MDAnalysis code that builds the backbone (N, CA, C; Angstrom):
import MDAnalysis as mda
import numpy as np

u = mda.Universe.empty(636, n_residues=212, atom_resindex=np.repeat(np.arange(212), 3), trajectory=True)
u.add_TopologyAttr("name", ["N", "CA", "C"] * 212)
u.add_TopologyAttr("resid", np.arange(1, 213))
u.add_TopologyAttr("resname", ["MET", "ALA", "SER", "ILE", "SER", "VAL", "ILE", "GLY", "THR", "GLY", "ASN", "MET", "GLY", "SER", "ALA", "ILE", "ALA", "GLY", "ILE", "ALA", "ALA", "LYS", "GLY", "GLY", "ALA", "GLY", "VAL", "GLN", "ILE", "VAL", "ALA", "ARG", "ASP", "ILE", "ALA", "LYS", "ALA", "GLN", "GLN", "LEU", "ALA", "GLU", "GLN", "VAL", "GLY", "GLY", "THR", "ALA", "ALA", "THR", "PHE", "GLY", "GLU", "ALA", "LEU", "SER", "GLY", "ASP", "VAL", "VAL", "VAL", "LEU", "ALA", "LEU", "PRO", "TYR", "ALA", "ALA", "LEU", "ALA", "ASP", "VAL", "ILE", "THR", "THR", "TYR", "GLY", "SER", "LEU", "LEU", "ASP", "GLY", "LYS", "VAL", "VAL", "VAL", "ASP", "VAL", "THR", "ASN", "PRO", "VAL", "ASP", "PHE", "ALA", "THR", "PHE", "ASP", "GLY", "LEU", "THR", "VAL", "PRO", "ALA", "ASP", "SER", "SER", "ALA", "ALA", "ALA", "GLU", "LEU", "GLN", "ALA", "ALA", "LEU", "PRO", "GLY", "ALA", "LYS", "VAL", "VAL", "LYS", "ALA", "PHE", "ASN", "THR", "ASN", "PHE", "ALA", "ALA", "THR", "LEU", "ALA", "THR", "GLY", "GLU", "VAL", "GLY", "GLY", "VAL", "PRO", "THR", "THR", "ILE", "VAL", "VAL", "ALA", "GLY", "ASP", "ASP", "ASP", "ALA", "ALA", "LYS", "ALA", "GLN", "LEU", "THR", "GLU", "ILE", "VAL", "SER", "ALA", "GLY", "GLY", "VAL", "ALA", "VAL", "ALA", "ASP", "ALA", "GLY", "ALA", "LEU", "LYS", "ARG", "ALA", "ARG", "GLU", "LEU", "GLU", "ALA", "LEU", "GLY", "PHE", "LEU", "GLN", "MET", "VAL", "LEU", "ALA", "VAL", "ARG", "GLU", "GLN", "VAL", "PRO", "TRP", "THR", "GLY", "GLY", "PHE", "ALA", "VAL", "ARG", "ALA", "ARG", "ARG", "ALA", "ARG", "VAL"])
u.atoms.positions = np.array([
    [-0.982, 14.481, -13.095],
    [-0.921, 13.533, -11.976],
    [-0.609, 12.135, -12.490],
    [0.176, 11.394, -11.725],
    [0.512, 10.026, -12.099],
    [-0.721, 9.137, -12.072],
    [-0.701, 8.095, -12.896],
    [-1.769, 7.099, -12.880],
    [-1.354, 5.962, -11.963],
    [-2.324, 5.117, -11.579],
    [-2.048, 4.092, -10.586],
    [-2.659, 2.758, -10.994],
    [-1.910, 1.690, -10.787],
    [-2.421, 0.332, -10.948],
    [-2.486, -0.292, -9.562],
    [-3.624, -0.810, -9.190],
    [-3.799, -1.460, -7.895],
    [-3.961, -2.952, -8.146],
    [-3.014, -3.743, -7.655],
    [-3.113, -5.191, -7.781],
    [-3.760, -5.730, -6.517],
    [-4.971, -6.229, -6.662],
    [-5.710, -6.727, -5.506],
    [-7.050, -6.034, -5.374],
    [-8.074, -6.806, -5.070],
    [-9.437, -6.256, -4.981],
    [-10.044, -6.432, -3.591],
    [-9.209, -6.723, -2.598],
    [-9.698, -6.862, -1.229],
    [-9.998, -5.513, -0.614],
    [-10.156, -5.509, 0.711],
    [-10.514, -4.267, 1.398],
    [-9.462, -3.177, 1.204],
    [-8.176, -3.543, 1.286],
    [-7.126, -2.543, 1.116],
    [-7.079, -2.028, -0.312],
    [-7.129, -2.938, -1.270],
    [-7.109, -2.521, -2.666],
    [-8.281, -1.619, -3.009],
    [-9.445, -1.970, -2.509],
    [-10.649, -1.166, -2.773],
    [-10.527, 0.223, -2.170],
    [-10.032, 0.291, -0.931],
    [-9.911, 1.589, -0.266],
    [-8.875, 2.473, -0.958],
    [-7.741, 1.901, -1.320],
    [-6.691, 2.673, -1.980],
    [-7.141, 3.143, -3.360],
    [-7.815, 2.266, -4.094],
    [-8.339, 2.655, -5.411],
    [-9.346, 3.786, -5.267],
    [-10.163, 3.727, -4.218],
    [-11.147, 4.779, -3.982],
    [-10.503, 6.123, -3.714],
    [-9.429, 6.133, -2.926],
    [-8.712, 7.382, -2.642],
    [-8.126, 7.962, -3.929],
    [-7.481, 7.104, -4.725],
    [-6.868, 7.571, -5.969],
    [-7.908, 8.130, -6.934],
    [-9.028, 7.425, -7.060],
    [-10.085, 7.874, -7.967],
    [-10.693, 9.193, -7.496],
    [-10.861, 9.348, -6.194],
    [-11.417, 10.583, -5.637],
    [-10.540, 11.775, -5.979],
    [-9.226, 11.540, -6.041],
    [-8.305, 12.620, -6.353],
    [-8.133, 12.881, -7.832],
    [-8.771, 12.078, -8.672],
    [-8.707, 12.301, -10.108],
    [-7.639, 11.529, -10.844],
    [-6.968, 10.599, -10.170],
    [-5.945, 9.793, -10.844],
    [-6.592, 8.717, -11.709],
    [-5.951, 8.375, -12.803],
    [-6.402, 7.244, -13.601],
    [-6.109, 5.969, -12.839],
    [-7.084, 5.068, -12.727],
    [-6.938, 3.874, -11.903],
    [-7.138, 2.613, -12.736],
    [-6.186, 1.696, -12.629],
    [-6.309, 0.371, -13.222],
    [-6.389, -0.644, -12.083],
    [-7.363, -1.545, -12.155],
    [-7.521, -2.596, -11.161],
    [-7.068, -3.913, -11.775],
    [-6.179, -4.618, -11.068],
    [-5.599, -5.857, -11.582],
    [-5.864, -6.987, -10.591],
    [-6.368, -8.113, -11.092],
    [-6.640, -9.264, -10.225],
    [-6.677, -10.527, -11.067],
    [-6.504, -11.662, -10.407],
    [-6.633, -12.938, -11.110],
    [-8.070, -13.164, -11.557],
    [-9.002, -12.720, -10.731],
    [-10.430, -12.840, -11.044],
    [-10.851, -11.579, -11.785],
    [-10.968, -11.665, -13.095],
    [-11.267, -10.474, -13.894],
    [-12.625, -9.900, -13.556],
    [-13.566, -10.749, -13.137],
    [-14.896, -10.251, -12.781],
    [-14.808, -9.311, -11.575],
    [-13.991, -9.682, -10.588],
    [-13.822, -8.819, -9.414],
    [-13.082, -7.539, -9.796],
    [-12.115, -7.658, -10.682],
    [-11.392, -6.474, -11.136],
    [-12.327, -5.520, -11.867],
    [-13.176, -6.059, -12.699],
    [-14.117, -5.224, -13.443],
    [-15.132, -4.567, -12.520],
    [-15.587, -5.306, -11.522],
    [-16.553, -4.757, -10.582],
    [-15.980, -3.561, -9.828],
    [-14.749, -3.701, -9.315],
    [-14.128, -2.591, -8.600],
    [-13.797, -1.452, -9.549],
    [-13.363, -1.785, -10.753],
    [-13.053, -0.746, -11.738],
    [-14.280, 0.091, -12.054],
    [-15.418, -0.546, -12.150],
    [-16.668, 0.183, -12.399],
    [-16.995, 1.115, -11.240],
    [-16.732, 0.666, -10.028],
    [-17.025, 1.478, -8.852],
    [-16.175, 2.738, -8.787],
    [-14.934, 2.648, -9.251],
    [-14.029, 3.800, -9.149],
    [-13.822, 4.512, -10.477],
    [-14.517, 4.055, -11.510],
    [-14.382, 4.695, -12.815],
    [-13.055, 4.424, -13.485],
    [-12.510, 3.210, -13.249],
    [-11.220, 2.865, -13.826],
    [-11.311, 1.756, -14.846],
    [-10.182, 1.139, -15.132],
    [-10.115, 0.030, -16.082],
    [-9.703, -1.232, -15.335],
    [-9.902, -2.384, -15.971],
    [-9.600, -3.662, -15.334],
    [-8.645, -4.481, -16.188],
    [-7.846, -5.314, -15.531],
    [-6.931, -6.213, -16.227],
    [-6.740, -7.466, -15.390],
    [-6.403, -8.544, -16.068],
    [-6.100, -9.793, -15.380],
    [-4.645, -9.786, -14.938],
    [-4.372, -10.358, -13.779],
    [-3.003, -10.447, -13.275],
    [-2.102, -11.103, -14.322],
    [-1.012, -10.453, -14.641],
    [-0.102, -10.917, -15.680],
    [-0.152, -10.047, -16.916],
    [-1.254, -9.327, -17.100],
    [-1.359, -8.393, -18.223],
    [-0.594, -7.110, -17.902],
    [-0.410, -6.272, -18.902],
    [0.380, -5.053, -18.758],
    [-0.192, -4.125, -17.696],
    [0.701, -3.480, -16.967],
    [0.314, -2.512, -15.947],
    [0.422, -1.112, -16.529],
    [-0.667, -0.374, -16.525],
    [-0.683, 0.950, -17.144],
    [-0.263, 2.064, -16.192],
    [-0.290, 1.809, -14.896],
    [-0.006, 2.864, -13.928],
    [1.468, 3.204, -13.781],
    [1.733, 4.478, -13.507],
    [3.092, 4.906, -13.160],
    [3.432, 4.403, -11.753],
    [2.389, 4.336, -10.919],
    [2.502, 3.840, -9.551],
    [1.756, 2.514, -9.475],
    [2.410, 1.491, -8.934],
    [1.805, 0.161, -8.819],
    [1.692, -0.194, -7.349],
    [0.472, -0.352, -6.870],
    [0.234, -0.677, -5.462],
    [-0.015, -2.175, -5.332],
    [0.791, -2.829, -4.513],
    [0.645, -4.269, -4.283],
    [-0.239, -4.467, -3.058],
    [-1.540, -4.441, -3.260],
    [-2.515, -4.606, -2.181],
    [-2.785, -6.090, -1.998],
    [-1.740, -6.789, -1.576],
    [-1.740, -8.242, -1.521],
    [-1.133, -8.710, -0.203],
    [-1.319, -9.969, 0.173],
    [-0.617, -10.512, 1.334],
    [0.880, -10.616, 1.031],
    [1.684, -10.613, 2.078],
    [3.134, -10.708, 1.925],
    [3.542, -11.914, 1.083],
    [2.891, -13.060, 1.305],
    [3.259, -14.288, 0.588],
    [3.069, -14.165, -0.921],
    [2.223, -13.234, -1.355],
    [1.938, -13.081, -2.782],
    [2.980, -12.232, -3.502],
    [3.888, -11.592, -2.771],
    [4.885, -10.738, -3.423],
    [5.802, -11.534, -4.340],
    [6.100, -12.768, -3.957],
    [6.980, -13.601, -4.785],
    [6.379, -13.823, -6.158],
    [5.069, -13.986, -6.220],
    [4.396, -14.196, -7.503],
    [4.451, -12.928, -8.358],
    [4.332, -11.767, -7.714],
    [4.444, -10.501, -8.445],
    [5.844, -10.369, -9.042],
    [6.849, -10.708, -8.256],
    [8.238, -10.624, -8.728],
    [8.453, -11.555, -9.920],
    [7.949, -12.784, -9.817],
    [8.110, -13.760, -10.889],
    [7.361, -13.344, -12.147],
    [6.159, -12.835, -11.971],
    [5.290, -12.497, -13.106],
    [5.726, -11.225, -13.826],
    [6.099, -10.197, -13.059],
    [6.368, -8.899, -13.668],
    [7.860, -8.545, -13.733],
    [8.614, -8.876, -12.706],
    [10.059, -8.658, -12.724],
    [10.487, -7.329, -13.306],
    [11.280, -7.368, -14.371],
    [11.836, -6.155, -14.970],
    [10.785, -5.255, -15.611],
    [9.568, -5.762, -15.789],
    [8.492, -4.919, -16.326],
    [8.123, -3.805, -15.344],
    [8.572, -3.946, -14.107],
    [8.320, -2.915, -13.098],
    [9.449, -1.890, -13.035],
    [10.473, -2.058, -13.863],
    [11.579, -1.098, -13.889],
    [11.048, 0.311, -14.168],
    [11.486, 1.263, -13.377],
    [11.088, 2.651, -13.558],
    [9.781, 3.023, -12.889],
    [9.025, 2.042, -12.453],
    [7.742, 2.316, -11.805],
    [7.916, 2.477, -10.294],
    [7.001, 3.225, -9.703],
    [6.923, 3.313, -8.252],
    [6.111, 2.111, -7.791],
    [6.708, 1.261, -6.986],
    [6.042, 0.050, -6.510],
    [5.772, 0.205, -5.014],
    [4.511, 0.199, -4.648],
    [4.112, 0.450, -3.263],
    [3.801, -0.863, -2.557],
    [4.558, -1.128, -1.497],
    [4.384, -2.342, -0.699],
    [3.528, -2.017, 0.516],
    [2.374, -2.661, 0.644],
    [1.470, -2.402, 1.775],
    [1.493, -3.539, 2.793],
    [2.369, -4.525, 2.599],
    [2.272, -5.760, 3.374],
    [2.859, -5.643, 4.783],
    [2.371, -6.508, 5.649],
    [2.961, -6.744, 6.962],
    [3.330, -8.223, 7.005],
    [4.643, -8.547, 7.013],
    [5.075, -9.940, 6.925],
    [4.932, -10.680, 8.261],
    [3.685, -10.922, 8.639],
    [3.379, -11.521, 9.930],
    [3.372, -13.050, 9.834],
    [3.893, -13.700, 10.853],
    [3.815, -15.160, 10.944],
    [2.420, -15.508, 11.460],
    [1.518, -15.806, 10.537],
    [0.138, -16.061, 10.927],
    [-0.054, -17.427, 11.577],
    [0.957, -18.294, 11.487],
    [0.861, -19.596, 12.149],
    [0.932, -19.432, 13.664],
    [1.788, -18.508, 14.113],
    [1.943, -18.269, 15.545],
    [1.413, -16.904, 15.977],
    [1.319, -16.004, 15.032],
    [0.953, -14.600, 15.276],
    [1.818, -14.027, 16.389],
    [3.112, -14.350, 16.317],
    [4.017, -13.973, 17.395],
    [5.256, -13.240, 16.892],
    [5.215, -12.746, 15.663],
    [6.359, -12.015, 15.161],
    [6.329, -11.848, 13.654],
    [7.342, -11.147, 13.141],
    [7.483, -10.945, 11.704],
    [8.353, -12.052, 11.116],
    [8.159, -12.335, 9.850],
    [8.865, -13.444, 9.209],
    [10.143, -13.012, 8.497],
    [10.437, -11.733, 8.510],
    [11.658, -11.236, 7.869],
    [12.748, -11.052, 8.927],
    [14.025, -11.049, 8.528],
    [15.111, -10.861, 9.496],
    [14.976, -9.538, 10.248],
    [15.541, -9.506, 11.440],
    [15.408, -8.332, 12.305],
    [16.005, -7.066, 11.693],
    [16.969, -7.234, 10.799],
    [17.597, -6.068, 10.181],
    [17.063, -5.798, 8.775],
    [15.907, -6.373, 8.448],
    [15.353, -6.206, 7.108],
    [13.852, -5.920, 7.194],
    [13.193, -5.979, 6.056],
    [11.749, -5.745, 5.982],
    [11.234, -6.338, 4.681],
    [9.928, -6.479, 4.581],
    [9.329, -6.947, 3.338],
    [9.657, -5.988, 2.201],
    [9.630, -4.693, 2.495],
    [9.908, -3.684, 1.470],
    [11.352, -3.759, 0.996],
    [12.280, -3.988, 1.923],
    [13.693, -4.110, 1.543],
    [13.913, -5.337, 0.679],
    [13.263, -6.436, 1.018],
    [13.361, -7.644, 0.200],
    [12.810, -7.397, -1.199],
    [11.706, -6.671, -1.265],
    [11.085, -6.376, -2.550],
    [11.996, -5.506, -3.405],
    [12.626, -4.500, -2.781],
    [13.536, -3.631, -3.529],
    [14.737, -4.414, -4.050],
    [15.243, -5.339, -3.251],
    [16.380, -6.155, -3.690],
    [16.004, -7.043, -4.872],
    [14.760, -7.518, -4.891],
    [14.297, -8.391, -5.966],
    [13.913, -7.606, -7.220],
    [13.609, -6.318, -7.036],
    [13.199, -5.453, -8.153],
    [14.118, -4.227, -8.177],
    [15.387, -4.401, -8.505],
    [16.345, -3.286, -8.420],
    [16.033, -2.119, -9.342],
    [15.277, -2.375, -10.409],
    [14.958, -1.299, -11.337],
    [13.722, -0.513, -10.953],
    [13.003, -0.979, -9.949],
    [11.793, -0.297, -9.480],
    [12.133, 0.639, -8.330],
    [11.199, 1.542, -8.010],
    [11.371, 2.473, -6.890],
    [10.344, 2.095, -5.826],
    [10.786, 1.306, -4.851],
    [9.865, 0.761, -3.853],
    [9.585, 1.778, -2.753],
    [8.312, 1.908, -2.424],
    [7.861, 2.768, -1.332],
    [7.008, 1.932, -0.387],
    [7.268, 2.037, 0.895],
    [6.418, 1.396, 1.900],
    [5.323, 2.373, 2.275],
    [4.068, 1.923, 2.267],
    [2.953, 2.805, 2.622],
    [1.709, 1.977, 2.906],
    [0.783, 2.563, 3.604],
    [-0.546, 2.004, 3.890],
    [-0.538, 0.861, 4.910],
    [0.616, 0.288, 5.243],
    [0.603, -0.903, 6.096],
    [0.256, -0.606, 7.552],
    [0.341, 0.667, 7.957],
    [-0.044, 1.028, 9.325],
    [-1.477, 1.522, 9.401],
    [-2.208, 1.381, 8.307],
    [-3.621, 1.787, 8.255],
    [-4.510, 0.577, 8.036],
    [-5.570, 0.448, 8.809],
    [-6.588, -0.544, 8.488],
    [-7.417, -0.004, 7.326],
    [-7.968, -0.910, 6.532],
    [-8.720, -0.505, 5.344],
    [-9.877, 0.430, 5.681],
    [-10.536, 0.152, 6.792],
    [-11.703, 0.972, 7.161],
    [-11.320, 2.425, 7.390],
    [-10.121, 2.657, 7.948],
    [-9.710, 4.039, 8.210],
    [-9.287, 4.752, 6.927],
    [-8.869, 3.995, 5.932],
    [-8.594, 4.595, 4.624],
    [-9.892, 4.968, 3.932],
    [-10.883, 4.085, 4.058],
    [-12.165, 4.313, 3.393],
    [-12.927, 5.481, 4.003],
    [-12.882, 5.607, 5.346],
    [-13.639, 6.675, 6.016],
    [-12.852, 7.969, 6.138],
    [-11.522, 7.865, 6.074],
    [-10.695, 9.054, 6.194],
    [-10.460, 9.508, 7.617],
    [-10.775, 8.650, 8.597],
    [-10.517, 9.049, 9.976],
    [-10.225, 7.848, 10.867],
    [-9.501, 8.134, 11.950],
    [-9.166, 7.124, 12.954],
    [-9.555, 7.695, 14.305],
    [-10.643, 7.219, 14.869],
    [-11.075, 7.720, 16.167],
    [-11.278, 9.220, 16.206],
    [-11.806, 9.762, 15.153],
    [-12.052, 11.195, 15.092],
    [-10.877, 12.019, 14.598],
    [-9.735, 11.377, 14.379],
    [-8.550, 12.053, 13.849],
    [-8.420, 11.720, 12.369],
    [-8.139, 12.701, 11.507],
    [-7.983, 12.401, 10.078],
    [-6.916, 11.333, 9.834],
    [-7.208, 10.426, 8.935],
    [-6.264, 9.360, 8.594],
    [-5.007, 9.936, 7.958],
    [-3.852, 9.447, 8.395],
    [-2.570, 9.820, 7.806],
    [-1.846, 8.559, 7.360],
    [-1.344, 8.566, 6.148],
    [-0.568, 7.459, 5.608],
    [0.915, 7.772, 5.818],
    [1.645, 6.848, 6.421],
    [3.082, 7.037, 6.635],
    [3.833, 6.298, 5.534],
    [4.749, 6.997, 4.889],
    [5.501, 6.414, 3.775],
    [6.991, 6.382, 4.090],
    [7.687, 5.439, 3.469],
    [9.142, 5.357, 3.580],
    [9.695, 4.893, 2.243],
    [10.811, 5.467, 1.833],
    [11.407, 5.079, 0.560],
    [12.683, 5.848, 0.309],
    [13.532, 5.306, -0.542],
    [14.817, 5.936, -0.837],
    [14.758, 6.946, -1.972],
    [13.653, 6.936, -2.731],
    [13.520, 7.834, -3.879],
    [12.495, 8.916, -3.547],
    [12.958, 10.148, -3.367],
    [12.055, 11.237, -2.979],
    [11.006, 11.521, -4.045],
    [11.396, 11.402, -5.316],
    [10.440, 11.655, -6.393],
    [9.330, 10.609, -6.394],
    [9.679, 9.371, -6.077],
    [8.683, 8.300, -6.009],
    [7.691, 8.575, -4.892],
    [8.207, 8.984, -3.736],
    [7.315, 9.310, -2.614],
    [6.419, 10.496, -2.958],
    [6.977, 11.444, -3.699],
    [6.195, 12.619, -4.090],
    [5.049, 12.237, -5.026],
    [5.309, 11.286, -5.948],
    [4.245, 10.841, -6.849],
    [3.095, 10.213, -6.069],
    [3.428, 9.335, -5.128],
    [2.391, 8.700, -4.335],
    [1.679, 9.730, -3.466],
    [2.435, 10.643, -2.885],
    [1.847, 11.676, -2.033],
    [0.866, 12.542, -2.803],
    [1.202, 12.875, -4.041],
    [0.304, 13.694, -4.857],
    [-1.034, 12.994, -5.061],
    [-0.989, 11.698, -5.353],
    [-2.218, 10.934, -5.573],
    [-3.048, 10.868, -4.304],
    [-2.402, 10.544, -3.201],
    [-3.107, 10.373, -1.933],
    [-3.653, 11.697, -1.416],
    [-2.837, 12.748, -1.487],
    [-3.268, 14.060, -1.003],
    [-4.448, 14.592, -1.800],
    [-4.433, 14.372, -3.116],
    [-5.554, 14.804, -3.951],
    [-6.833, 14.071, -3.567],
    [-6.672, 12.857, -3.028],
    [-7.823, 12.079, -2.575],
    [-8.281, 12.437, -1.182],
    [-7.650, 13.435, -0.573],
    [-8.102, 13.942, 0.716],
    [-7.475, 13.302, 1.940],
    [-6.400, 12.529, 1.759],
    [-5.758, 11.849, 2.887],
    [-4.357, 12.419, 3.088],
    [-3.994, 12.676, 4.357],
    [-2.689, 13.249, 4.675],
    [-1.589, 12.202, 4.585],
    [-0.370, 12.682, 4.381],
    [0.801, 11.804, 4.275],
    [1.900, 12.329, 5.187],
    [2.583, 11.415, 5.887],
    [3.764, 11.754, 6.678],
    [4.932, 10.929, 6.142],
    [6.071, 11.577, 5.911],
    [7.243, 10.925, 5.333],
    [8.190, 10.492, 6.450],
    [8.385, 9.165, 6.591],
    [9.258, 8.625, 7.639],
    [10.715, 8.542, 7.207],
    [11.002, 8.909, 5.963],
    [12.384, 8.899, 5.504],
    [12.730, 7.723, 4.621],
    [13.928, 7.180, 4.803],
    [14.473, 6.149, 3.923],
    [13.724, 4.828, 4.040],
    [13.949, 3.953, 3.061],
    [13.260, 2.667, 3.030],
    [13.618, 1.802, 4.238],
    [14.766, 2.042, 4.861],
    [15.125, 1.253, 6.042],
    [14.150, 1.469, 7.194],
    [13.374, 2.534, 7.145],
    [12.352, 2.775, 8.160],
    [11.147, 1.851, 7.983],
    [11.111, 1.113, 6.877],
    [10.003, 0.171, 6.655],
    [9.964, -0.887, 7.745],
    [11.123, -1.231, 8.296],
    [11.161, -2.220, 9.373],
    [10.312, -1.759, 10.552],
    [10.479, -0.494, 10.939],
    [9.682, 0.038, 12.053],
    [8.202, 0.146, 11.691],
    [7.921, 0.501, 10.445],
    [6.512, 0.588, 10.020],
    [5.859, -0.786, 10.053],
    [6.586, -1.813, 9.641],
    [6.026, -3.161, 9.660],
    [5.814, -3.661, 11.084],
    [6.719, -3.291, 11.987],
    [6.542, -3.655, 13.391],
    [5.319, -2.942, 13.970],
    [5.132, -1.683, 13.600],
    [3.974, -0.931, 14.069],
    [2.684, -1.527, 13.510],
    [2.718, -1.900, 12.227],
    [1.551, -2.525, 11.625],
    [1.202, -3.830, 12.309],
    [2.212, -4.617, 12.652],
    [2.004, -5.874, 13.348],
    [1.403, -5.636, 14.728],
    [1.942, -4.673, 15.472],
    [1.423, -4.370, 16.795],
    [-0.042, -3.941, 16.730],
    [-0.370, -3.145, 15.741],
    [-1.753, -2.709, 15.577],
    [-2.673, -3.897, 15.318],
    [-2.206, -4.847, 14.510],
    [-2.987, -6.053, 14.244],
    [-3.175, -6.886, 15.514],
    [-2.110, -6.993, 16.312],
    [-2.203, -7.742, 17.570],
    [-3.262, -7.123, 18.478],
    [-3.256, -5.805, 18.584],
    [-4.229, -5.126, 19.423],
    [-5.656, -5.362, 18.928],
    [-5.827, -5.382, 17.606],
    [-7.162, -5.618, 17.046],
    [-7.614, -7.049, 17.296],
    [-6.703, -8.013, 17.097],
    [-7.042, -9.420, 17.334],
    [-7.393, -9.646, 18.805],
    [-6.715, -8.943, 19.703],
    [-6.982, -9.056, 21.136],
    [-8.150, -8.178, 21.578],
    [-8.801, -7.546, 20.605],
    [-9.983, -6.712, 20.837],
    [-9.702, -5.544, 21.779],
    [-8.460, -5.027, 21.682],
    [-8.113, -3.826, 22.432],
    [-8.435, -2.566, 21.626],
    [-8.431, -2.704, 20.312],
    [-8.855, -1.629, 19.412],
    [-9.732, -2.255, 18.336],
    [-10.654, -1.507, 17.771],
    [-11.473, -2.052, 16.691],
    [-10.747, -2.031, 15.359],
    [-11.188, -2.859, 14.413],
    [-10.601, -2.852, 13.067],
    [-10.955, -1.576, 12.317],
    [-11.833, -0.771, 12.900],
    [-12.161, 0.538, 12.325],
    [-11.332, 1.640, 12.971],
    [-10.407, 1.251, 13.869],
    [-9.584, 2.229, 14.582],
    [-8.117, 1.996, 14.328],
    [-7.325, 2.028, 15.407],
    [-5.889, 1.829, 15.269],
    [-5.103, 3.075, 15.630],
    [-3.822, 3.081, 15.265],
    [-2.959, 4.213, 15.577],
    [-3.279, 5.399, 14.670],
    [-3.214, 6.585, 15.240],
    [-3.441, 7.815, 14.476],
    [-2.185, 8.663, 14.514],
    [-1.907, 9.332, 13.399],
    [-0.760, 10.236, 13.294],
    [-1.292, 11.611, 12.945],
    [-0.861, 12.602, 13.677],
    [-1.262, 13.980, 13.346],
    [-0.152, 14.622, 12.520],
    [-0.338, 14.649, 11.228],
    [0.651, 15.260, 10.330],
    [0.297, 16.726, 10.132],
    [1.304, 17.594, 10.163],
    [1.055, 19.012, 9.970],
    [0.574, 19.324, 8.573],
    [1.156, 18.605, 7.598],
    [0.758, 18.825, 6.209],
    [1.264, 17.659, 5.386],
    [0.733, 17.504, 4.194],
    [1.239, 16.481, 3.275],
    [2.618, 16.893, 2.810],
    [3.535, 15.924, 2.749],
    [4.896, 16.185, 2.291],
    [4.986, 15.893, 0.802],
    [5.253, 16.886, 0.007],
    [5.351, 16.710, -1.440],
    [6.747, 17.058, -1.892],
])
């Protein structure tokens, strides 16, 4: 099984690291605050590193806000060549909370792939709230992670890690589908902010089986 590096120690990073560790994947936690990285690493039985240090994982999950992707690109750049890079962001305009900040014909994931041509970018986790990843269910329905990417082998690596951790995966196809996933993630956030759904709920997908 592939190993995984999770950059970020927030709710999403913690939940994703927990899923990977549950499935038996080697987990590296990376953060600017090494104390927080070490704390989460201890919880999941992994290792810790400071942001900027070498990434040991075959799969690198960017459990960060959209605005932080530029720093990842600057810091790691070609060091991510050959790695599966998972973008979990929703590029929301938080000043107005009235739309996405990327062009209508693009996505955060597409921008990331253009900036990291040697990496294999996969969009995933952005349509899931952290609580539903941690509990494994959404309103009584098992949590399903929807992925999109142009490299089938990259999606398969991520799917293997997630499926081993007990969470289903649905494959939405090519990376251009990330635009729709980001719009869905934004809509889910709007509903939560308007208190129409809880942050422990959200959209549920009934996948027949994990796609490997």
